[in-house]
C-alpha positions in Angstrom: -0.8 -0.2 16.0 -2.8 -3.4 16.6 -6.4 -4.2 15.5 -9.5 -5.9 16.5 -9.9 -9.6 15.4 -13.3 -11.1 16.2 -13.8 -8.4 18.8 -10.5 -9.0 20.6 -7.7 -6.4 20.5 -4.5 -7.8 19.0 -1.4 -5.8 20.1 1.5 -5.0 18.0 2.1 -4.1 14.4 -0.2 -5.7 11.8 1.2 -5.5 8.3 -1.0 -3.9 5.7 1.5 -4.4 2.9 1.1 -6.6 -0.1 3.7 -9.1 -1.4 5.4 -6.3 -3.3 5.8 -4.2 -0.2 3.1 -1.6 -1.1 0.9 -0.2 1.7 -2.8 -1.2 1.4 -5.4 0.7 3.4 -8.2 -1.3 4.9 -11.8 -0.4 4.1 -13.9 1.2 6.8 -16.6 -1.2 8.2 -19.4 1.1 9.5 -21.0 2.8 6.5 -24.5 4.0 7.6 -26.1 7.2 6.4 -28.1 9.9 8.3 -31.0 11.3 6.5 -34.6 12.4 7.0 -35.9 9.3 5.2 -33.7 6.8 7.1 -35.7 4.8 9.6 -32.7 4.2 11.9 -30.6 7.4 11.7 -32.4 10.7 11.3 -30.9 14.2 11.7 -31.4 15.4 15.3 -29.6 18.0 17.5 -27.2 16.6 20.0 -27.9 13.0 19.0 -24.5 12.4 17.3 -21.0 12.5 18.5 -17.6 12.7 16.8 -14.4 11.0 18.0 -11.4 12.6 16.3 -7.7 13.1 16.6 -6.3 16.6 15.7 -3.4 14.7 14.2 -5.3 12.5 11.8 -5.9 14.0 8.3 -9.0 11.9 7.8 -10.5 13.2 11.0 -9.5 16.7 10.2 -11.8 16.7 7.2 -14.8 16.1 9.5 -13.7 18.9 11.9 -13.5 21.3 9.0 -17.0 20.4 7.8 -18.4 20.5 11.3 -17.2 24.1 11.5 -18.2 25.1 7.9 -21.7 23.8 8.3 -22.3 25.3 11.7 -22.7 22.0 13.4 -20.7 22.7 16.6 -23.8 23.0 18.8 -25.5 20.0 17.1 -22.7 17.3 16.9 -20.5 17.0 20.0 -16.9 16.0 19.8 -14.1 14.3 21.8 -10.4 14.8 21.0 -8.1 11.8 21.3 -4.5 11.8 22.5 -2.0 12.1 19.6 0.0 9.0 20.6 -1.1 5.8 18.8 0.8 2.9 20.4 0.2 -0.8 21.0 -3.3 -0.3 22.3 -4.2 2.1 19.4 -5.7 5.5 19.9 -5.9 6.5 23.5 -8.2 8.7 25.6 -5.4 9.8 27.9 -5.7 13.5 28.8 -2.1 14.2 29.6 -1.6 16.2 26.4 -3.0 19.7 25.7 -6.4 19.9 24.0 -7.5 16.3 24.7 -10.8 15.5 26.2 -10.9 11.9 27.1 -14.0 9.9 26.3 -16.9 12.0 27.7 -19.6 9.5 26.7 -18.3 6.2 28.0 -15.2 6.9 30.0 -13.2 4.3 28.0 -9.4 4.2 27.8 -9.0 3.4 24.1 -10.8 4.0 20.8 -11.0 0.3 20.1 -13.4 -0.1 23.1 -15.8 2.2 21.3 -15.8 -0.3 18.4 -16.3 -3.2 20.8 -19.4 -1.4 22.3 -20.8 -1.2 18.8 -20.0 -4.7 17.7 -18.6 -7.3 20.1 -17.2 -9.5 17.2 -15.9 -6.9 14.8 -12.6 -7.3 13.0 -11.2 -3.9 12.0 -8.6 -1.3 12.6 -9.8 1.1 15.3 -9.6 4.3 13.3 -10.9 7.8 13.6 -13.0 9.6 12.8 -15.9 7.8 14.5 -19.5 9.2 14.1 -21.4 7.8 17.1 -25.1 7.7 17.7 -26.0 8.4 21.4 -29.5 7.1 21.0 -28.8 3.6 19.6 -25.4 3.4 21.3 -23.5 2.4 18.2 -21.2 3.6 15.5 -23.0 5.1 12.5 -20.0 5.6 10.2 -16.2 5.6 10.4 -15.5 6.5 6.8 -14.5 10.2 6.6 -15.5 10.7 3.0 -19.0 9.6 3.9 -19.2 11.5 7.2 -18.4 14.8 5.4 -21.2 14.1 2.9 -23.6 13.5 5.8 -22.5 16.8 7.3 -22.8 18.6 4.0 -26.5 17.9 3.5 -28.3 15.9 6.2 -28.5 18.7 8.9 -29.4 21.6 6.7 -33.0 21.9 7.9 -31.7 22.0 11.5 -28.8 24.5 11.1 -30.4 26.5 8.3 -27.0 26.4 6.7 -27.5 25.4 3.0 -24.0 26.0 1.8 -23.3 23.1 -0.6 -19.7 21.8 -1.0 -20.8 19.0 -3.3 -23.0 20.8 -5.8 -24.8 18.7 -8.4 -23.3 20.6 -11.3 -19.7 19.9 -10.2 -20.0 16.4 -8.9 -18.5 14.6 -11.8 -15.5 16.9 -11.7 -15.2 16.7 -7.9 -15.3 12.9 -8.0 -12.6 12.8 -10.7 -10.2 15.0 -8.8 -11.0 13.4 -5.5 -10.0 10.0 -6.9 -6.6 11.3 -8.1 -5.9 13.1 -4.8 -7.0 10.2 -2.6 -5.0 7.5 -4.5 -1.8 9.5 -5.2 -1.7 12.2 -2.5 -3.9 11.7 0.6 -3.1 8.0 0.7 0.0 8.4 -1.5 2.0 9.9 1.3 1.2 6.8 3.4 2.1 4.5 0.5 5.4 6.3 0.2 6.2 6.3 4.0 5.0 2.8 4.7 6.6 1.1 1.7 8.6 -2.0 2.5 10.6 -2.2 -0.7 12.5 0.3 -2.9 10.3 -0.5 -5.9 7.1 0.2 -4.0 8.5 3.4 -2.6 9.7 4.6 -6.1 6.3 3.9 -7.6 4.4 5.7 -4.8 6.6 8.8 -4.6 6.6 9.2 -8.4 2.8 9.2 -8.5 2.7 11.6 -5.5 4.8 14.3 -7.1 3.4 13.8 -10.6 -0.1 14.5 -9.1 1.2 17.5 -7.1 2.8 18.8 -10.3 -0.6 18.4 -12.1 -2.4 20.4 -9.4 0.3 23.1 -9.4 -0.5 23.6 -13.1 -4.2 23.5 -12.5 -4.0 26.3 -9.9 -2.1 28.6 -12.1 -5.2 30.6 -13.1 -7.8 29.6 -10.5 -8.3 30.0 -6.7 -9.7 26.5 -5.9 -9.7 23.0 -7.5 -13.1 23.6 -9.0 -12.3 27.2 -10.1 -13.7 30.1 -8.1 -15.7 28.1 -5.5 -14.6 26.2 -2.4 -15.8 22.5 -2.6 -15.4 19.2 -0.9 -12.4 18.5 -3.1 -10.4 21.3 -1.4 -11.4 20.2 2.1 -10.3 16.6 1.3 -7.0 17.9 0.0 -6.0 20.5 2.6 -5.3 18.3 5.6 -2.5 16.5 3.6 -1.0 19.8 2.5 -1.0 21.1 6.1 1.0 18.1 7.2 3.3 17.8 4.3 6.3 20.0 5.1 6.3 19.4 8.8 5.8 15.6 8.7 5.6 13.9 5.3 8.6 15.5 3.7 11.0 14.1 6.3 9.1 11.3 8.2 7.6 9.6 5.1 10.6 10.4 2.8 8.4 12.6 0.5 11.4 14.8 0.0 11.5 15.6 -3.7 10.0 19.0 -3.0 8.3 20.8 -0.2 4.9 22.4 -0.6 6.6 25.8 -0.1 8.5 25.1 -3.3 5.2 25.0 -5.3 4.3 28.6 -6.0 0.6 28.1 -6.8 -0.1 25.4 -4.2 1.5 27.5 -1.5 -0.7 30.5 -2.4 -3.7 28.2 -2.5 -2.8 26.8 1.0 -2.4 30.2 2.5 -5.8 31.2 1.1 -7.4 28.1 2.6 -5.7 28.6 5.9 -7.2 32.0 6.2 -10.6 30.2 6.5 -11.3 29.9 10.2 -12.9 26.4 9.7 -9.5 25.2 8.6 -7.0 27.2 10.7 -9.0 26.7 14.0 -9.1 22.9 13.5 -5.4 22.6 12.7 -3.1 21.6 15.6 0.5 21.2 14.7 1.5 20.1 18.2 -0.8 17.1 17.9 0.3 16.5 14.3 4.0 16.3 14.9 3.7 14.4 18.1 1.5 11.7 16.6 3.6 10.9 13.6 7.1 11.1 15.1 6.2 9.5 18.4 3.7 6.8 17.2 5.6 5.3 14.2 8.4 3.6 16.1 9.3 1.4 13.1 10.2 4.6 11.2 11.5 6.8 14.1 12.7 4.3 16.8 14.1 7.0 19.1 10.9 9.1 18.9 12.8 12.3 18.4 10.4 15.1 17.3 12.1 17.7 15.0 12.0 21.3 16.1 11.1 22.6 12.6 10.1 23.6 10.2 8.6 27.0 11.0 5.1 27.2 9.5 4.2 30.5 8.1 0.8 31.2 6.6 
């Protein structure tokens, strides 16, 4: 995948690895908030639009929150093609459950970034939260988009369910940090490592953290005990992709999620939630990873398994 440099798309692979071979994720560049006291971006029905890929775990978070918070009739959405090749994410519609770009009729996601900022230097990632009124990107950081969805539209939807409650925020932030560094991003650090040492370090942290969570879930239903929170929603997209993609494709093959008794039961419980199961598309997930990462899978062969049972 290429990237935008001073507003111009640069084709080909751009390395995000440090001198030791470790993968480094670039920071998101659009970081605006939506709130009733924000002069620029206030909550309104049908003003905002999501660009997502079913394949992307970061985008998956936002789809889950959109469903949980009853925002489907308030925030519209476009579903990108699962292939991410030299031109980045594509709006081609020759794959099931893709929509194209219904707002601008563009061919690629990086063109959405160019509309917003003609000189931007960034990866053209999803999710993208777009403002139809000002014709610009509000935010492309998934962790912030889900916070916006959690609280900013409550007076419109009358849905006051809170997945980031004040009394649990310190604990949520703590577990979020571990899961992001070692698991959400840890699978990428493992799969995109360029040296044995960087791989060994990443994979050890990944499975040490999974072991810790396995123990944590021994006597509780969710990461925060008996209540579903943001922490679970940030965790579940990685779990859903683990056995079918990360185990083989990213060499995260010390154990499968199905070999963790407590995490497996936890995942089944989460998948029973319609906001999670209805936004999970394994066809898109497998196609994206095995077809897009030519440097890992040069023949682009997509494995037939494993059978996913929830």
